[in-house]
Backbone bond lengths (Angstrom), bond angles and torsions (degrees), N, CA, C in turn:
res aa  C-N    CA-C-N  psi(-1)  N-CA   C-N-CA  omega(-1)  CA-C   N-CA-C  phi
1 M - - - 1.469 - - 1.557 110.71 -
2 N 1.321 115.94 134.98 1.494 119.25 -178.35 1.448 108.24 -80.75
3 A 1.359 115.89 143.31 1.457 121.62 174.52 1.460 110.45 -83.03
4 C 1.366 118.57 146.69 1.471 126.05 -174.98 1.514 106.99 -122.77
5 K 1.278 118.69 118.93 1.466 123.71 173.41 1.486 109.93 -89.39
6 V 1.361 119.36 118.68 1.438 123.86 179.86 1.583 105.84 -88.02
7 Q 1.366 112.89 117.75 1.416 115.99 179.63 1.572 114.37 -108.38
8 V 1.425 114.03 -12.91 1.424 117.41 179.52 1.550 106.87 -128.63
9 P 1.317 118.74 130.42 1.497 114.59 177.65 1.571 108.73 -79.09
10 L 1.249 113.84 136.06 1.484 120.68 -178.95 1.519 108.20 -120.53
11 F 1.314 117.50 131.75 1.408 126.64 -179.13 1.483 108.05 -132.66
12 V 1.368 115.85 101.70 1.511 119.96 178.96 1.527 106.03 58.95
13 D 1.339 114.91 -108.43 1.472 119.38 -177.07 1.566 111.82 -112.26
14 D 1.301 117.33 11.71 1.419 118.81 -177.61 1.636 110.27 -107.18
15 T 1.287 112.45 140.23 1.429 118.45 -177.59 1.526 106.11 -135.40
16 V 1.353 113.59 138.60 1.526 115.62 172.86 1.576 105.28 -120.37
17 L 1.292 109.68 130.98 1.467 120.03 174.07 1.508 106.20 -111.90
18 A 1.297 121.84 125.59 1.462 127.91 178.19 1.506 107.35 -115.72
19 A 1.303 112.69 133.93 1.559 122.19 179.24 1.526 110.03 -141.82
20 D 1.245 116.85 158.37 1.442 122.21 178.78 1.517 111.19 -88.20
21 N 1.305 119.30 -14.40 1.421 118.65 178.87 1.533 109.44 -156.78
22 E 1.335 118.23 170.33 1.446 124.41 -175.62 1.548 112.14 -61.99
23 E 1.327 116.85 -43.26 1.454 121.61 -179.27 1.513 111.49 -62.81
24 D 1.366 119.38 -44.86 1.456 121.36 175.00 1.499 112.25 -60.12
25 L 1.349 116.92 -39.61 1.498 119.12 177.46 1.483 111.32 -62.92
26 K 1.360 116.79 -44.39 1.471 118.03 177.15 1.540 111.64 -59.07
27 H 1.293 118.63 -38.60 1.411 122.64 -179.03 1.591 108.34 -65.95
28 D 1.341 115.73 -44.53 1.473 120.52 -179.37 1.500 110.47 -65.54
29 I 1.311 119.86 -37.15 1.489 122.26 177.59 1.478 108.41 -66.38
30 A 1.273 121.15 -42.10 1.471 124.90 178.51 1.469 110.96 -58.59
31 A 1.396 118.07 -44.54 1.395 124.83 -179.75 1.591 111.69 -64.66
32 L 1.360 113.07 -41.02 1.490 121.24 176.34 1.534 108.01 -61.23
33 Q 1.339 117.80 -49.24 1.510 123.10 -178.44 1.553 107.81 -56.04
34 E 1.313 117.94 -43.44 1.456 122.04 -175.10 1.630 107.75 -67.37
35 A 1.347 119.15 -45.19 1.406 122.97 176.51 1.514 112.11 -60.98
36 V 1.324 115.67 -43.18 1.485 120.22 178.40 1.529 112.70 -62.08
37 R 1.354 116.00 -45.25 1.426 119.00 176.49 1.597 112.10 -62.31
38 E 1.301 114.69 -43.53 1.475 121.42 -179.15 1.495 110.08 -55.31
39 H 1.369 118.56 -40.95 1.467 122.27 179.00 1.462 115.24 -91.60
40 K 1.311 116.70 9.98 1.472 123.50 175.60 1.555 111.55 61.19
41 L 1.350 114.17 42.38 1.466 121.90 176.71 1.486 109.67 -112.25
42 G 1.282 119.20 -178.54 1.459 121.45 -175.82 1.614 109.88 -139.63
43 I 1.289 114.92 161.25 1.432 119.60 174.12 1.465 106.58 -120.16
44 Y 1.306 122.55 132.13 1.459 126.26 176.88 1.565 105.76 -93.20
45 W 1.349 113.67 103.02 1.413 117.73 -176.63 1.566 115.35 -74.10
46 G 1.360 112.26 -11.87 1.462 115.57 -179.69 1.580 115.50 -66.96
47 K 1.355 110.80 -23.96 1.494 119.50 176.89 1.432 114.82 -108.69
48 T 1.288 118.00 5.78 1.448 123.41 179.57 1.523 113.01 -89.45
49 N 1.331 121.33 133.41 1.422 121.67 -179.57 1.568 108.90 -144.63
50 T 1.350 115.27 169.13 1.375 123.82 -179.07 1.537 107.25 -121.89
51 M 1.315 115.92 153.66 1.447 120.99 176.24 1.557 107.94 -146.64
52 V 1.326 113.56 128.97 1.465 117.30 176.76 1.557 106.33 -100.08
53 V 1.308 114.15 123.97 1.513 119.70 176.95 1.509 108.76 -90.50
54 S 1.362 115.26 109.37 1.426 119.84 -178.18 1.514 110.81 -162.57
55 K 1.366 113.60 155.00 1.499 114.73 177.93 1.509 115.04 -67.60
56 E 1.320 113.51 -27.29 1.524 122.05 177.05 1.509 108.25 -95.62
57 P 1.406 117.16 136.29 1.504 116.27 173.72 1.460 112.42 -60.41
58 M 1.330 115.58 133.45 1.501 120.20 179.85 1.541 107.23 -145.88
59 E 1.342 115.66 151.57 1.426 119.53 173.84 1.473 107.87 -114.46
60 C 1.348 115.28 153.59 1.456 121.92 171.88 1.507 107.93 -113.96
61 N 1.322 115.12 122.56 1.459 120.51 -179.33 1.490 110.94 -99.05
62 I 1.333 113.59 100.17 1.513 118.06 -177.29 1.542 105.63 -122.04
63 K 1.312 111.64 136.34 1.485 120.91 170.52 1.510 110.40 -116.95
64 A 1.313 120.20 134.40 1.419 122.25 178.91 1.506 108.14 -138.77
65 E 1.314 115.36 128.65 1.519 118.85 -176.58 1.450 114.23 49.53
66 E 1.304 119.29 41.98 1.463 127.45 -179.10 1.506 114.27 65.88
67 H 1.376 116.91 18.49 1.455 121.60 178.46 1.556 104.11 -110.93
68 S 1.351 114.89 138.22 1.460 119.90 170.01 1.521 108.27 -85.00
69 V 1.308 116.98 122.81 1.448 123.87 -176.41 1.554 105.76 -85.68
70 E 1.381 116.25 124.04 1.440 122.94 -171.59 1.532 105.67 -71.12
71 S 1.364 114.84 140.18 1.507 124.84 177.34 1.546 104.32 -100.89
72 V 1.405 113.45 127.71 1.493 114.00 -173.27 1.538 104.50 -125.79
73 E 1.339 112.82 166.14 1.473 123.31 -177.65 1.524 109.49 -97.79
74 E 1.283 119.52 -26.82 1.478 125.12 -179.33 1.492 108.56 -140.13
75 V 1.362 114.60 151.87 1.464 121.69 176.03 1.570 108.62 -152.32
76 V 1.333 116.66 139.24 1.425 120.59 172.82 1.569 106.17 -100.40
77 Y 1.376 115.92 118.72 1.466 120.43 178.52 1.527 108.80 -126.01
78 L 1.257 114.27 125.42 1.528 118.74 -177.77 1.505 112.40 54.45
79 G 1.297 117.30 33.76 1.427 121.81 175.92 1.556 115.02 86.63
80 V 1.316 116.74 -1.85 1.468 120.20 178.66 1.461 110.04 -110.96
81 K 1.318 116.11 137.88 1.515 122.84 -176.54 1.510 106.77 -95.89
82 F 1.370 112.98 122.13 1.477 121.50 -179.20 1.550 104.10 -110.68
83 S 1.396 115.14 139.28 1.442 119.51 176.25 1.503 109.34 -118.02
84 A 1.411 115.28 153.50 1.421 118.74 178.71 1.533 114.76 -60.52
85 E 1.300 114.66 -25.28 1.497 117.36 176.60 1.501 115.37 -80.12
86 G 1.384 116.59 -5.52 1.469 119.26 178.77 1.490 115.06 79.29
87 R 1.386 116.69 7.63 1.453 121.32 177.42 1.476 113.90 -86.73
88 M 1.344 114.86 160.12 1.489 122.86 178.71 1.516 113.53 -114.51
89 E 1.366 119.65 5.00 1.414 116.55 -175.75 1.552 110.89 -63.68
90 G 1.322 117.00 -40.91 1.424 116.40 178.98 1.485 115.07 -63.51
91 E 1.310 117.46 -31.93 1.463 122.69 176.97 1.531 110.24 -66.65
92 L 1.376 115.66 -41.92 1.453 118.22 177.19 1.546 114.03 -63.53
93 D 1.302 113.86 -43.64 1.443 121.96 176.94 1.607 108.92 -57.53
94 R 1.284 112.47 -50.86 1.490 117.91 -177.90 1.543 110.70 -59.41
95 R 1.332 118.70 -46.51 1.449 120.31 -177.57 1.518 110.50 -71.62
96 L 1.328 120.89 -31.82 1.449 121.41 178.03 1.564 110.04 -73.10
97 G 1.340 113.31 -31.53 1.449 118.79 179.20 1.516 114.97 -72.37
98 M 1.273 117.79 -31.19 1.463 120.33 178.92 1.526 113.48 -58.16
99 P 1.352 121.89 -54.16 1.444 121.12 177.76 1.518 111.23 -63.99
100 M 1.308 118.62 -34.76 1.469 120.40 -178.15 1.511 112.04 -63.04
101 S 1.361 112.90 -39.27 1.458 115.72 -178.11 1.633 108.50 -72.39
102 A 1.329 115.47 -31.52 1.431 116.01 177.07 1.565 111.81 -71.13
103 V 1.289 117.88 -30.17 1.440 123.06 176.70 1.551 108.10 -71.10
104 G 1.279 113.70 -40.74 1.481 118.66 179.78 1.539 109.20 -63.54
105 A 1.295 116.92 -43.37 1.535 121.05 178.65 1.487 109.10 -62.39
106 M 1.351 119.20 -42.73 1.444 120.88 -175.32 1.597 110.78 -68.18
107 Q 1.327 112.66 -36.48 1.530 118.65 -178.25 1.551 102.95 -67.29
108 K 1.280 122.09 -43.54 1.438 123.30 -177.53 1.596 107.27 -57.54
109 K 1.290 119.20 -48.46 1.474 124.59 178.15 1.534 111.59 -57.48
110 V 1.334 113.19 -45.41 1.517 116.52 179.49 1.484 110.94 -62.15
111 F 1.377 118.75 -45.46 1.427 118.97 -177.98 1.463 112.00 -68.20
112 E 1.354 118.95 -36.35 1.500 124.25 177.26 1.511 108.73 -61.62
113 A 1.317 118.72 -35.60 1.461 119.64 -174.14 1.581 111.52 -84.10
114 G 1.349 114.26 -2.76 1.446 119.33 173.86 1.548 113.26 80.38
115 C 1.280 119.05 26.15 1.487 124.53 -178.58 1.498 110.00 -84.77
């Protein structure tokens, strides 16, 4: 049996490619495109984006199959919010806000019921 080295984590239809610079990312995307074509799969470029994690705002200009890949400042991946600044404050606010909105919705139902 041949050994297989996993270099990219895959979760259902989500893939993360990490690179140190734009040129390496372009190379990785080209390799991914080749593998996808080889297995007769496809990439939906409409939901594909890039994010540069840096203290200074930066954009990554990537084109793939004649599509410009959008550069974003924030992305939610597997339920975790990542920001281009590498901070987690937004993620903490988001996670704390989710149960608070549920409690608010429950309170509204309780008061509407006259309890």
